[in-house]
N, C-alpha and C positions, 0 to 999 in steps of 0.2 A: 504493500500500500504506500501511496505517496503521502507526504506530510500535508495536512490541511493548512491553507493560508487564505485569510479574508483580505481582499484587496479593495481599497476605496480610492478612486482617483477623481479628477475633475479640474476645471480651470481655476486659475487664481481667483480668490475672493468669493468663491461659491459657498464657502462655509464648511470646508472639510475638517478644520481643526476641532471646532466644538462638537460636531456630529460624531467624529471619530472617537473622541474621548467618551461621549455618552454610550456609543456602541461598545467600546472596549469594556466599560464598567458593566454593561448589561451581559456581555458574553464571556467575561473573564479573559480578556485579551491583553497582550502587550503590543505597543505600536512601534513599528520601524518606519522612520521617515524616508520617503522616496523623493526628497527635494534636493536638487543638486547644489543649492547654495546654503542650505541650513547646516551643512557639515562644517561651515567655517565659524570659528570663534570670533566674537566681536561684531559679527554681521547679524544683528538681532532685529532691529526695528524694520529695516528695509527688506528683510526676507520674511517678515510676519512670523518670526519664530515663536513657538509656543512658550509661555512663561511657566515657571514651576507651579504657580497658583492655578493656571488653566489646566495643567496636567491632572489635577484632582487625585493625585496618588497613582495614576496609571503610569507604569514604566514606559519610557520613550527611549529609542535607540537611534543611532546614526545622526545625532545632533551634537555640534561642538566637538568634533573629533579631529579637526585640522585647523592649523593657522592659515590665514589667507595666502601666505606665500608658499604653502606646501601643495604639491600636485595631488590631484585626486582624479582617478579614472573610473570609467564604468566597470572595468574589470575588477578593480578593488571593491567597488560597491557590491558587485555580484558576490564576490568571495566572502566579504564581511556579512552580507545579508544571509547567504546560505548558512553560515555558521550560527548566526543569531536565530534563524528559524529552528535549527536543530536544538539549540539551547532552550528556547522558549517552549517548544514541545516537550522537551525533557523535564521542564518544571510543571508540566500538566496544564499549560495555558495556551491560548490560541494566538499564533502570530498574525498580526494585522499590518499590512503594508499600505501606507497612506502617503499620497503625494501627487505632484503634478508634472514631474519630469518623466515624460513618456519613455525615453530611451532607458532610463534606470529601471523603470517598472518592467519593461519588456526583457531586459537582461536577466531578470530573476525568473520571470514566468515562462520564458521560451528558451529552448536549447541554445546555448551560446555556440556559435556567434551569429551575427545578423548584419544585414546591410543597412546603411543609413536610410532615412526616410525619403519618401518622394519629395519632389521639389515644391516650393511655394512661389508661384509665378509673380505674385504681387511683391514679395520680398526681393526677388531677383531684380525686378524692375527698379525698385527703390535703390538697391545697391548700384546698379548700372548708372542711374541718374546721379548718385553721389560721386561716382568716379568721374563722370562728365563735368560735374560742377567743380570739383577740386583738382582735377587734372590727373594725367597718367601717373601711376604708382601709388595713388592714395589708398586704394583698397589693399594693395600688397602690403603697405605699411601697417594698415589696420590688422591684417592677418598675422603679421609678424608679432603684434602685441598679444594676440589671443592664442595663436597656434604657430609658434616659430618653426616647429618641425615641418609642418605642411608648407609654410612660406619658403623654407629653404629648398624645397623640391620644385617650386613653381617659379617660372620666369615672371617678372612683373608685368609683362604684356599678355600673359595667359589669363585673360580676364574671365573666361568662362569657368575655369577650374578654381580661380580665386574666389569668384562669387559663390560657387558651390561650397567651398570650404567655410566661408563666412556664413552661408545659409545654414549649414549644419550646426555651426556653433551658436548662431542666434536662436535657432529653434530648440536646441537641447541644452545649451550651456556646456557642451562637451566638444573638445577639439576633434575634427575629423580624423586626425592622425591617431587617435586612441580607439577608433571604432574598428571593428573587424567584420569580415565578410563571411557569410555562410548562410545556413538555413536550418530550420528546426521542424520538427513534426509534432510530437505529443507535448503538451504542457509539462513542465518540470514538477509542478505541484498539483495537489488536488485543490484547486483554487476556486473561490467564489469571487468573480471579477465584476465589481460594481463601479458605476460612475455617477456623480452628482451633476445635474445640469440645471439650467435656469434660463428664463427668457433673456435674450441677449441684451435688451435695453436695461432691464432690471440689474443684470450683472454689471453693465458698464457704470450704472449709477453707484453700485457698491464699490467698484474699483476706484472711482473718483473720490468718493467719501473716504475710503481707506487711505489713499495717498495723502489727503489733507490731515487725517488723523496721525499718520506716521510722521509727517513733518511737525505737527504740533507736539508729538511725543519725544522729539529730539533727534530726528533722523539726520539733520544737518550736523549736529554735534558728533553723532556717531561716525559720519564720514570724515569729519575733521580729525577725530582721534585715529582713524585708520590711516589717513594720509600722513600723519606724524610718524607712523611705524612702517608703512609699506608704500612702494612706488605705485603710481596710478596706472601703469601699464599691465599690472598683474591680471591674469584671466579673472580672478575673483572680483577685482575692482571694475571689470567690464560688465558685471551683472546688471540686470534691469534696475534702473533707478540710481544705482551707484555711479554708473558712467555719466549720467546727466548731472548729478550733483558734483562729481569731480570736475566736470566742465564749468560748473558755476564757480567753484573755488579757484579755478585757473583763469577766471575772467572771460571765459568764452560765451557764457550765457548769463542772463539776469536770473534772479530767483523765479519770477513769474514765468519766464521762458522755460527754465528747467522743469518747473512744476507741470506746465502744460505738456511738455515733451514726455515726462514720466507717465502722465495719464494717457496720452495718446499711445505710447509704446506698450503700456500695460494692456490697454484694450486690444491692440494688435496681437500681443502675446497670447491673451486669452483666446482670441480667434484661432491662432495657430494650434493651441492646445486642443480646442474642439476638433480641428481638422485631424490632428494626430489620433486622438482617441476614437474618432468615428471610424477609423480604419481597423480598430480592434474588433473583430467579428464576435468574440465571445462576451463582449461587454453587455451588461444589463444596466440600462439608464434609469435614474430616479430623478424626477423633476421636483425641485425644492423651491420653485418660484413663490408659491403661496405660503402664507403663514400656517395654514392647515397642513400642508405637505411637510413643512419643516417640523411641525409639532409631532407628526406621526412617523417620521422617517426612521427613527431609531427602532421602533417596534417593527416597521416594515423590513428593515435589514435583518433583525433578529429572526423574523419569520422565514426570510430567504435562507438564512443559515440553517435553520431547522429543516427546511426543505432540501437543502444541499446535503446535509448530514443527518438524515432522519433518525438514525440511531442515537443521535445526540453528539454534540461537540465533545463532551467529556469522554464518551465511549471511543470516538475516533482518536482522541489524544491518547487514551490508555492503550489503544492498539498500536500506537507508534513508539511507545517507550521500549 
């Protein structure tokens, strides 16, 4: 038998954190973060990292395990998560993988290795326009900042491959040089694969409100402290929101401009997350747009778990020991 794993994904700001904690308490689960940026210490506000109070006693893993100047790859994420799943099951608890980084989630659920995702035509057009605006070599220099291994293999005039490398990094937060090619068949775990969704306009309003709340909570000060310790070109510092605030501190943007860009780029990121997860054929979607849906979602997920493992999660876990 395969280890049971409950997986909860969805776009940024859809409400995964609060719902996952409530579900974990209901089912006796421990949470493994599937967020590519929450692994970094000191990057708390801008990554919407869960606080100790919000955890409500539920164990959380894969948070604050690296400094921003330390490399972190999808292969390491898979290896660490596989080990955690075995340990959690060994404690008689249910592993629960929660996050929005599709490539990280896929690396755990599907046989390694895999090819990068399909392209995003809109993003490619934006990158091409950026090269035209700033001149030849601009995108190659950007690629050097986030993926120097890939940049070293590409001529500055090889715009098509440079755009592809930046596209992969923008969509996943992971350098294309760290991805591997292959294919898989059967899922690696006995997983219940769920995704939260929401009306697009409602989600965009939540995104814009959360950006304002993050800034009010001290996000600017967080970025200033990071810049005192780390250079701005680090891949971690190119994360959504951090890149724009670094540009503000370097005098390239005003604060209103940076704020507007963060909101716009976060909306676009959420759209790309939807695109990614819609390609996952085994996903079961749960709409949490309405207050009634949000109020009942924990019980709905619990019922799905009982349907997935009708003999009971506890019995499945006992069988895995």
